[in-house]
Structures are given as structure tokens and as C-alpha cells.
C-alpha positions, 0 to 999 in steps of 0.5 A: 278834093285833091292835094292841089286844092288843100294846098291852095286853101292852105297857101291862101289861108297862111299868106293872108295870115302872114299879110295881117301879121306883117301889116301889124294887124295880128289881132285880126289874124287872131280874131277873124282867122282864129290864129294863135298868137304863138302861130302869128309870131312864127309866120311873120318870120317865115320865108315864102318857101317855108310857107309853101313847105307848110301849105303842102302837108296834105291836111288843112292848116286851120279848123272850122269855127262856125257851128251849125247854130251860127249857120242857121241863124245867118241863113235864117236872118235873110243874110243871103241877101245882104252884103258880104260885110254884113254876113261876116258881122252877122256870123261873129255876133252869132258865134258870140252868142252861142260861145257865151251859152252853157 
């Protein structure tokens, strides 16, 4: 992975987050992408140039949120043959189950 890969991933993530926020769907950015409310408020006000500058920080702007348990649950349930929408909801459901465990 090189700097351009990280930049591209960051830019895609930040632009999608900003798109959701500008569309009034901050809840999706927060729940699905894990973006804190304070960050979504700031992203709405940034210019494209500022977003590109943020994307170029040479480290990912987001963190991995799926635990190994979730991956195992999704793969063992036959989700690889399901539609992408099915996989997304299985991941969310599994993450919720594992987050609730002590």
C-alpha cells in the first residue's frame, strides 16, 4: 500500500461522509461509518480543497470496526453467496450481538 492508496481511501471515505451529511443523513454517517457527530458537523463545512488536504495526512482517517467474531459469523453463515445488502445487515447484527457481550 502506498501513499496514493491511503489518499484515495481517505478521500472516498471523507467524500461519502460529507455527501451523507449534506443530504441530511448524518445518522448514516454516524451509525454505518462510525463518524462522531462533531466530525460530521465539521465535514459539512469543509471545501473540497480542505477535504483533499485532510485525505493527504498519510494515515487512515477511519478505524477498523469489525471484530474477528463478526467476520467469522458472516463467513460461516453462507453470506458469501448473499446479496451485498444481506452481508451489510449481517455484519451490523453480528457486531451488535458481540458488542453487547461482556
